[in-house]
Every structure is written in C-alpha cells, then in structure tokens.
N, C-alpha and C positions, 0 to 999 in steps of 0.2 A: 606538457606545459611547464616550462622552466621557471624556477623561482628566481625573482630578481631581488638582489640585496638593495635595501633602501636605507639611506642614512638616518632618517628620522621619520617619526609618524607625524604627518601634517594633518591639518583640518580636512583637506581634500581626501586624504587616505581614510580618515575616520568616516567621512560621508560615504565613500565608496564601499567600505566594509559594511556599513549600515544598510546600504542599498542592496547589496548581495544577500545579506542575512534576511532582509525583508522578503526577498524573492524566495529564498530557500524555505523559510517558514510557510509561505503561501503554497509552495510546491509540495510540501509535506502534507498540508491539511486540506487544501481546497480541491474538490473534484468538479467544480463548476455546477454543482447541484444545490438545491435549496437548503438553507440552514434554518435554524429556529428563528434567528433575528434578521435574516436577509433572503431575498428571493433568488431564483435561478438566474434571471437576467442580470442582476447586480453582480452575482458571483462571476458570471462569464465576462462581463465588461471589465471588472476589476482585474481578473486574472490575465485577460488578453493584454491589458495595458502593461502589467508588470513584465510579461514575457517580452513584449516589444522593447520596453525600456532597458531591461538588463541585456538583451541580445545586442542591441545597438551600442550600448555604452561599455559593456564588460563581456564581450563575446567569449574569450577564453574561460572566464569564470562561469558563464552561462553553460558552456559545454561541460565543464568540470562537474557541475551539479548532477550530471547523470551518474556520477559515482557515489552520490549521497543517497540517503534513505528517503528520497522523494517518492510520491505515489505514482502508480502506473499511468494515470491520466496525464500528469504533467511530464512524465518521461517521454510519452508518445508525442506530446506537443513540442517538446524541445527537439526531438529527432526531426519532426516534420519541419520546424522553422529553420533548423540548421541546414537541412537539405534544400529547402526552398531558397535560401539566401547564400548558397555556396560561393557566389561571386564576391561576397563581402569579406571572405577569409583568404589569407595568404596560403601558400603551399604547406607550410609547417602546421598551421592551424587545421587545415583540411586533413592532414595526416593524423593528427591527434583526435580530431572529431570522428574520423572514420573508425578508429579503434574503439573509442568510447561508445559510438552508436552500435557497432557490432556486439560489444560486450553487453550493453543494456538490452538490446533486442533479444539476446539469448535468455534473458531473465524475465521478459514480459510474457504474459499469457498469450497463446496463439491467436485467440479471437481479437485481441487488441492489436496485435501486429498486423493481422490481415485488414483490420479497419484502417490502420495507418497507411498501409500500401494502397488501399482504395482511395484514401484522401489524397495521396501523392499523385495518383493517376488523374483524379478529378482536377487537381491543381496543375496538371501537365508538367510535373517534375519528372524528367526522364533522361537525366544526364548519365554519363558512364558510371560515376560513383554510386548513384542511386540504384542502377541496374545491378551492379556488382554486390551491393549490400543485400538486395532482394535475392540474388542468386545464391549467395553464401548462406543466408539464413534458411532458405528452402533446402539447400543441400545438407544442412545439419539436422533437419527434422527427422526424428527417429522412425516414423511410419507414414510415408506419403499417402498410402491408401486410406489410413484413418483420417488424415487431413482432408482428403478428397470427399469423404463421407460427411464429416462434421462441419467443414468450412468450405463447402463446394464453391460458393460464389466468390469468396475471398481468394481461393487458389486459382480459379479461372481468371479473375481480374489481374492477379499478380503475374501469372504466366503470359497473358496477352501483353501486359504493359512492358515487361522486361524481356520479352521474346525468349522465354526459358524452355529448354527441353524438359520433358516430364518423364519420370521413371518411377516404378513401383518398388524398386529395390535400390537402396542408397548406394550411390557410386557406380551404378550399372545402367547401361542403356537397355531398354526393352523394345518390344515390338509395337509400341504406341498404345498399349492397353490403357494406361492412365489417361492419356489424351483423349482416347475414344470415350472413356467413362465420363469425362468432364464435358466434352463438346458434342459427342454423338453417341449417347448411351444405347440407342437402339441398333447400332451397327453390328454389335456382337451378340451372338446367342449364348456365349459362355465366356467367363473371365477366369484366367488361371490363378489370379490373386484371390484367396479364399474370402477375404472381407468384401471385395467388390462383387464376387459371385453370390455371396449371401444377400447383398442388397438386391441383386437381380432376382433371386429366388423369392425374396420376401414379398414381391408384388403378387405372387400367386400361391405361395407356400407359407402358411402361418408359422410353422416351427422355425423357419429361417430367420424371422425377425429377432429371435432370442440369441442369435449369433452376432447381432449388430451392437454398436455402442448404444447406451441408454437413450441419449438425446435423439438419435436417429430412429431407434425402435419405437420411441414414444409416439412419433407421428404416424407410423404404420398401425400401431395399436389403436390410436384414436380413430383412424379411418375405418378400421375393421370392427370397431365397437367392442373390443375385448374388455372384459371385466377388469376394473382397475386393480382389485386385490390380486387377481390371478396374474396380471401383467407384472406388478411390482415384485411379487414373490419369485416369478420365473426369471425376470431380468436382473434380479439382485446381484448375481455373480458377475455381471458385466458393468456394474456401477463403479465409479471411482469413489474414493473415500469421501470426498466433498459432496458428491451426489447423494451418498448414503446419509450424510448428516443433514443435508438440505431437505431430504424427503422423509425424515423421521416422523414429523407430525402428520404429513399426508398418509404415511403408512399406518399410523395409529388410528386415523380416522376411518380407514378402510379395513382395519384389523389385519393388516399384512405385516409380516416380519421380514425386515431387510437387514437387520443385524449390523448397525453402525458401531464401530469401535472408536470410542472417544479418546483413548489413551494416546494416540499419535497425532491429534489435531493441533494446529497452531493455536497459540494462547488467545489472541484477540478474537479469532474466528470462533473458538470454543466459548469465549465469554458472550459473544453475540448469540450463539445458540442457546446458552443457558437463559439469557434474558428473554428469549422468545418463548420460553416455557411458562406455563401458569405457575403461580406461587405454590399451589397444591402439588403440582408435579415436581417442583424443586424440593419441596419438603420430603416427598415420597422417595426421591432419588438422591437424597442429600449425600450419602456416602459415595455413590458413583460419581456425581458431578464434582464434588469437592476434591475427590481423589484425582480425577482427570485434570482439573484446573491446577492443582498443586504439581502434578507430574509435568504438565506443560510448562509451568513456571520454572521448575528445576532444570528442564532441558534448556530453556532460554537463558537462565542465569549461568549455566555451565560452570566454569572454573571460578567465577566471581561469587558463587553462592556463599552466603554467610560472611562476606568480607567487608560489608559496608558499615559495620558498627551499629550505633544507635540511630535508627531511622524513624522519623515521624512522617505521616502522610495526611494531607487534607484533601479529601476526595469529594467531588461535586456530584451529588445525586438529586439536585434540585429539579424543578419542573422543566427547565430549559434543556436538561439532559435527554429529554424526549427526542431531540433532533428534528427531523422532518420526515415527510412521507418517503422520500428517496433514501434518507439515511436514518432510518428508524432506530432510535436509542443508541446510535453510534457513539456519542460522547460518553454515555453511561457504560457502554461495553469497554471502551478504552480505559475508563476509570477502574472498572472491575478487574480487568486484566492487569493493569498497573498495580493494583492492590496485591494480587497474588504474586506478581513478580517481585515487588518490594519486600514482601514477606520472605521470599526465598533469598534475596540479596542481603537482607539485614541480619545482624547478630541479634539485636532486639528490635522489635517493631511495634509502633503505635499507630493504628489507623483511625482517622477521625472523619466520618461522613458528615456532610453539611446537614443532613436530616437528623443526625443524632442516632441513627440506627446502629446496632451492634452486629447484626448478622448480614454479612456481605452477600451471601448467596441469595438472600431475599430482597436485594436492592431493586428499586423501581423509582422512576422520576416523580418527585413530589416536593412541593413547597417552595419557599424562597431560598435565597443563597446567602446565609450568614457566614461568609468566609472569614470576616474579621474575628468573630467569636471563636471559631475553630482554630484560627491561627494562634490566638492567645493560649488556648488549651495546649496546642502542639508545642509552642515555644517554652511553655512552663516546664515541660519535661526535659529541657536542655538537650535536644538531640544533636548528633554530629551532622546529620543531613535532614533537611526538611524538603519534601517534594509535594508540590501543589498540583493537582490535576483538575483543571476547571476551565470553563469558557471565559472566565474573567468578568462576568456580569455580577459584581458584588452589590447586593441591594438590600441587605438587612442588618444594619442600615447602610445606605450607599456610601462607598468610599472608606469604610472603616478598615478594610483589609490593607489598602494602600497606606493608611496612616500607621497601622500597626507595623508594617514592614519597614516604613521609613524610620520610625522611632527606634525600632530594634536595630537596624543597621547603623544609624547615625549616633545613637546615644548608648544603647545597651550592649551592642556587640559590634563595635566599629572595626575590630580586628578580624571579624569573619570566622569566629570559632564554629559557628553553625553555617554550613553551606546550604543556601536556599535556592531552589530553582522552581520555576513555574512552567508546567507543560500544558499547552492549550490545544485541544483537539478540534477547535472551530476557527475557521477563517472569517475575519471581519471585513467584508467587502468594502464598507464605507471608508475604513482607515487603511486599506491596502496592507493589512497585517493581522497577526493574531493579537487579540486584545491583551494588554499588559495590566498587571495589578499595581506595579510600582517601578519607577525608574531605577531604584536601588537594587532590584532583583531581576536576574536574567530570565527571559521568557523564550521558549522554543515551541514550535508547532509539533504536534504528535498525531500520528494516525494509527500506528500499531504499537502496542506496548512492547513488542519485541525490540523496538528501536530505542527504548528508554535509556540504556547505558550509553549509547553513542550520542543521544540527544543531550544528556546531562553534560557531556564533554563539549558539544557544539554550543550549548547555551552560554558558556563563559565568554564567547565572542560577542554576545548580545549585551554585555554590560557597558559598552561604549568606551572601553579603555584600551582596546586592542585595535590595531590598524590593519591596513590592507596587506602588508608584508606577512604578518603572522597568519592571517586568514589564508593567504595564498599558500603558505607553507603547509597549513593543515589540509587544504584541498589537494595540493600536490601529493601529499602522503596518501590521502584517500584514493586518488586516481591511480597511483602506483599499485596499491594493494588491490584495488578493484580489477585492474587489468591483469594482475598476476593471478588472482582467483579465477578470472574468466578464461585464462589461458589463450588470450588473443594476441600474444606478442608476435606471432608469425602467421602469415597467410591471411591476414584480415583484409577486408575491402578497403581500398584506398579512395 
C-alpha cells in the first residue's frame, strides 16, 4: 500500500481518518458477543455495518488493519470479506491483500482458521487465490497428524474445498494415510504415524488414550467412564500450557495435580485466571500470583520498563466491569493487567481504582463509577502521563469526568504537559464506537493489556487533528513491519 503525498488536510480527510479509526477501535474491542450494556444481536448488527462501510469506502485501509492489534474475530471477518469481494480490488490491491492475509492467518489460532475456511466453503468462495491461501497455510502447519485429530472436520472441509493433497509429513507425499484417516478410517488396520495409530488403539486399549492430545483423549475418557482425577493426572504431560491453566480449578475440585506454571503466561490471560479465583485463594496464593503478574508485565514492557516517568492510572472496577456471561469480568481483567503493566513501565506510579480499593489483587466488580472524582485525585499528583482504563459509563455523578478533562485541557493544562489517554475495553454498539469521556482526550479500544504501548501511540490519531495522510503513513509503517516479522515477502499466496 503506497503512501500518497497530500498537499493539505481537508475536511474530507479528517472524516476519512475518523471513519477508519472508528472501525479499528471496534475491531480491537468487539467480538460480536454480549456486553454489559448491549446484547449480542446489537453487537453483530453494528459490527457488520462497520465492516461493510469501511471495506467499500476505504478498502486499502480495511486490508491494512490486518497489521494492527485487532482481535482474532475481526481479523477472520476481514479475511473472509476480502476474499469474498476480490472482484472489487485491482491487481495491486489483491497482491498486497494476499500478503496480509497469509501473514495474519499464520498468527491466528488453528480452530479459528478452520472455521474461516468452512465459512468460505459455505459461501462458495473457491477462486484460485483462495485455494492457494488454504494450500499454503496447510503446508506450513507443523504437525498435520495433530490437526487431523484435533480439527478433523475443519481439515476435511478444507481439503475437499481446495482439492488439496494430504500428507502426514511436511513437504513429503505419503501413501494416502492421512486421507484414509480422515475419509475412511476403517480402511487400515494399522497407521505408521504414531499419533494416528494411538487414536486407532484408543478405541480398545485404555492406555493408548494417554498418548493423545488432551482434547481428544477427554472424549475417550468420558465414554469409558474413567475417574476424572485419574484421567487428569495421567494426561497432564500431554496438556498445553493454556490447558493446564484452564483446568486448574477443575483439578482442585477433583484433588488432582496438573502442575500449571504461571510464570510464562500472557499478562491479560493471567489476569483473567486470577480474577476467576476466590478472594480467599488469592490471599493464600498472594506471593505466587503477584510474582507471576509482575513477571508477565516486565516481559511485556521489555526495553520500555521504567521509561514512562510519572504515571497515574484511573482503573474502572465498578459493577459494569462484570462484563457478560460470554465475556465474564473481561473489562476488569484488562484493567488489572494494565495496572501491572503500567507499574512496570512507570518510573513512579499512582494507581486509583474507582472503588477506592488499594489492593489490586483482590479486585472485583462493585459499585458505581466515580471517574470524575478519581481523575481529580490523579491530576492533583501532576503526572507526566495519565491513563484511564474504563468502559466510559461515568455515573457518579454523570458527566463529571468529561467536565474535569475539558477544564484541565482547556484552562489548566492547555500546553499538554500531562499526556492523557483513555483506553476502553468495551464496544458501544449503539454509537458504533468505544464510548468517549471527552472530545479533548483521545480514546482507543483495548482488548489485551499487551497492546497498551502501541494503543497509546494510535490514540493520538483519535484527537481529530490528524488527517488521512498521517494515518496512512502510520498504517504503511505497521504493514511493512508486520510483513517483515511474518517473513512473507516471498512465496506468498497471490
């Protein structure tokens, strides 16, 4: 996507930049699931409209958003819409889109990619480029036999749709063993691939199921009526790190030991795990949990640790941070993760929770949202940076936060000595945006605290003073680095 030099920022440029930023914020925060203030249907309708609007009016920028920190749900939607509407793009656009799609698919979880391929098949999208993308993605999979076991339906659908040869060894043709496993498993009495043969033996040999991946073995264990504690302890060596974390409470219930190591977990996922524990468990494991959260924050901060100077944060732990049944306590998990990351980034750090609590580890959703009062406390400390993590529903009293920020920016700090940014983890379906606190303060959507440093940079475009040329330059730079990191400069699907 080449950057065009523009002589001046026009009103149309500002509108275009605002439209694209509106979409990016939605693509970061919304997953089409129910939120505290809006239902699932409203989320879907609002998000579908934004995708269609930006794709039709700003297709190159729509594709370039694949290089940003958008969530997996929206990345898959963008890929699907680009492939479904390939006729709307010229040859150069299709070339760039092909590289971006290949790079983004390599980062998506395998189950989501297989669901995407099944959706493309249902939509009868079967052009040459789509088949090439499917072929190249499958060829890069590290263990085809593992995919055949864990994602059998998705792999079968993809192979049929794109007419792909199947092999159990990357880059080598075999005797059709993988194809037989998928389409005619009873044809062979023995598989030479150990994982496939373990699946065959698990039908009549109980010990063989412990050679399988956890998600596959779990089904066999349920059918055989194997004691849950026995199964968890014996299958533990086959679990992934995330499976161990997810099953910690189940293991405790059944008095099984699966030995999860928290020290290498991603920061936001670890924060979600901590919030899922009871307050008593958090107190009992305070040293372990706090140490793991701080270690994850230091890894995320990297070379920026301690470089942000004086930082104050206003963190929303009001009742609306409960989220929804599908996204349980997700807003609070983001706030907790941001708290530990800001602590690592700052030279000196002042955290202020809306509830007034002092102990972040014991956070839980409670009470109203007195953002205005907490902002007054934060600004009184004269920080160099003020970061607000909230869904933007200021209600104690309503509107005070916006007035505080307006007065601060226009009268008390017109030169911007304090950099203020609002990060919102919740998409407001009615407004097609993340809810803002004030027009004088930039707002960006956030889903994972790990993206906080990049989002603080992106948020400056949301102040309404930068046009399309500067935004394009920023996206061009992100696309270039994204493709360099992915290593898709050669041999990608066109």
